[in-house]
N, C-alpha and C positions, 0 to 999 in steps of 0.2 A: 659865506658859501663853503660847505664842507664836502670834500671829495671822498668817495667811498674808500675804506681801508681794507675791505675784505671782498673776496669773490662772492658773487651772488649765489645763494643756495637755490638750486634748481630742483623741482620735483616732477617735471614732465617725464623724466626717464622712467618713473614708476607708474606713469599714467595719470597723474593728478591733473585736474582741470580747474581747481579753485583753491586759493590760498589767501589767508590773512597775512598782511605784510606791513612793514614800516618803511616810509620814504626816507632814503638816505641822502639823496641829491636831486636837484632839479635845475635845469639850465636850458636856454633857448637852443633849438636845433635849426637846421635848414628847412626851407619850404613851409614856413609858418607853423612849425611844430615845436613841441616842448619835450625834452628828454627827461624821463622820470626813472630814477634808479631806486630799487627797493632791496631790502635785505634778503627776501625770498620771492620766488615767482614760480608759477606753474606754466609760464608762457614760453614756448619755444621761439628763440630768436633766429634771425638770419646771421650766419657767420660769413663775413666777407672773404675769409681765407679759403673757404670751400662752400660757396652759397648754393648747395644742392637742394636743401629743403626750405621752402618759404616759411615765413613766420606764421604762428597761429593767428587767428582772428579772435577778437573778444573785447573785453571792457575792464575798466578800472573804476571802482566806486569809492568815492571819498566824501565824507560828510553827507551821505544820502544822495549825492549827485553822481550820475553815471557818465563816465567819459569813454567814448569809443577809443580803443587802441588802434591807431592808424597803421602802425608797423612796430616791429621790435628787432633790435640789432645788438650784436655783441659790441661792447665798448670797452675801452681800457684807459687807465690813468696811471701816471707815474708820480702822482701826488701834487702835480702843478696844473694839470689840465685834463679834461676828459675828451678822448678821441673816439669818434663814432664810426663804426663800420669800416669802409675802405680807407678811412683816414688814420687808422691805427698803424703806427710806423714800425711795430715790432711783431714778432711771432707770438702766438698765444702761449702763455706760460713763461714768458721772459722774466727773469729775476728782477725784482724791483717794480714790477708792473702788476696792477690789480685789474682783473677782467670781470666785467659785469654785464648784466642785461639792461639795456636802455629801452623803456617802453615809450613810444612816441605818441603823444596826444596833442590836441589842438592847442596852439598858442593862446594864452589868456585863460587857460583852465585853472580853476581854483584848487591847486594842489601845491603843498609846500613841504620842505624838509621836516621830518618828525611826525607827519600825518600818518594815522593808521588807515590802511586802505584794504579793499578786497579786490583781487585780480582773478579774472576767470577767462578761460579759453573756450571757444565754441566746440562742443563735442562732435558735431557732425563734420565740421571742417577738419578737426584733428584726426578723426578716424579715417577720412578719405586720404589724407597725406600719409598717415601711418601705414595704411594698406599699400599705397604706392611705393613707400620706402622699403617695406618688407619684400614686396614683389621684385623690386629693383635688385636687392641683394641676392634673392633666390635666382633671378635671371643671370646675374653675373657669374655665379657658381656653375649654373647649367651651361652657360656659354663657354666657360673654360673647359668643361667636359667635352662639349661638342667640337671644339677646335683643338683638342689635345693631339690629334694625329698630324697637325700641320707644323709641329715643332721638330726641327732637325737637330737642334742643340739643346743642351740642358738650360732650363730657365728657372727663375725663382718660382716657387709654388704657392698656391692659394691655401685656404683654410682646410681643404680636403686633400691636399697633396698633389694637385694637378698643376700644370704650367699656368701661371697667372696672367693670361692674356688681358683680362679686365684691368688688373693693377698696373700692368706694364704699358698698355696702349691707351688707357683712358685719357681723354682730353677735357671732357666736361660731363657733368651729370645734373639732370634737373628732375627733381621729384615733383610730380603733378598729382592732383586728386585722382586716386585709384590708378596711378600709372607713373611712368618715368620715361625719360629720353636720355640715352647715354651715347656719347660720341667717341669713337676710337680712331686715332690717327695711324694709318697703315704706311708709315714713313720709312725712309732708308734705314734708320737705326733699328726699327722693329725687324726689318728683313735681315739686317746684319746679325741680329740676335738669334736668328734661326727660324723665324716665322715665315711660312710659305704662303704668299697671297695669290698664287697662280690659280685661276679658275674660280676664285671665291665669288666673283660677280655673278657667275652662272648657278651658284648653289645657295642663293639667299633664301629662297622659299624652303628648301630642304633644311637649312640651318634653323630657320624660324620654327619649323615643325619639330626638329629634334629638341630644341630648347624648351618649347611649349610642352612637349611630351614628358620631359624630365621633371619639370615643375609640377605637372599634373600628378605624377607619381608621388611627389613629396606632399602635395596638397591632400591626396587620397590617404596618405599615411598619417595625416593629422599632426605633422611635425611641430612640436611646441617651440615657441620663440620667447626669449627673455633678454633683458638688458642687464649685463653685469657691470658694476661700477665700483671704482676704488673709493669714492666718497660722493658727497652731495654738492660739491662746489662746481661751478660752471666749467672750470678747467680740469677737473678730475677725469681721469681716463675712463671711457665707457666702451663697451663692446656689445654688438648684436650677436647673440648666440642662438643657433638653431640646432635642434636634435634631429638631424636628417637620417634617412635610412642608410646612407653611405658613411655616416659618422657625425660627430659634433663639429660644427663650423662656427668659428668666432671671427668677426670682422670689426675692426675699430670703427666706431660710429657715434656721432653725437645727436642723431635724430630720434624720432619717435616711431613706434612700431606696434603692430597688432600682436596678440599673444600666441597665435598659432597660424601656420600656413593654411590650415583648414578654413580660416576666416576669409581667405582670398577668393574662394570660389573658383570659377573658371578664369584662367590666366592665359592671355594670348601674347606671343612675342613675335615681332616682325622686324625685318632688316631692310635697309636701303643703303646703297653705296653712292656717296656724293663727293663732289670735288671742293676742296678748300685751298684756293690759290695754288693749284697744281698738285696738292697732296690728297690722295684718296682718303676718305673718311667713312668708316662704317658706323651707321646709325642704328641703334637698337631701341625700338619702342616697345614698352611693356604696358599691357592693359589688363585690369582685373575687374570683375563684376561684384567685388566685395560690397 
């Protein structure tokens, strides 16, 4: 059994949906599945360190046999063992570790190291998640703009130079088909940092309207979107870049995206204030008819 010595070459940042690849490693995984690592993949995996975007759906073809890919996760090896998903004990990019994409197929599947395979991701599912992810980034920037007046102290700024409420308060983000759900903790540390939460609960409808209106302007402008990357390796740094009317915005991101905000169509953003063990949490839900 040979463990991978190099990071997987990933082509999903450029929009690829199908690639020929060579199997580098195969081993049993949990839940009756088999982990298959290849040298190249177009398949977007779940990253346990920040599991915002779900894995692609699709298939792996080997020797004329089609194997459904049940899931795909980031995995890592130090040369002695392969650790999958949440079992990875180190940060991505840690020296001495190789980070790869593990495609999970049914146990007993006839696939082995050295096999030449074809991996494909479903185009419809990919586009829906890409639209949801792009809308999520646009909403985060529009939210920062809408909340700018609630800061009484200097705070770190976002890609457009405004106080970065999204980056400071974010607790979790979930990309969904044609949408997203982001949760922000309005805790004591946020208030000490200078963010005023007073009256926010009574302004949620107005906040949703303001964020929705800003995104509508960017959509109408046809703002182009691209992924800038330092290389094709799984761990190479990548950024979402949008040419917005207010300027160029770049956000570090490992997900997939559409090529223009115009592709999102009508985007609606709404807010709800919920309680999490005594801490108020602002939930932002984004929906697009892309």
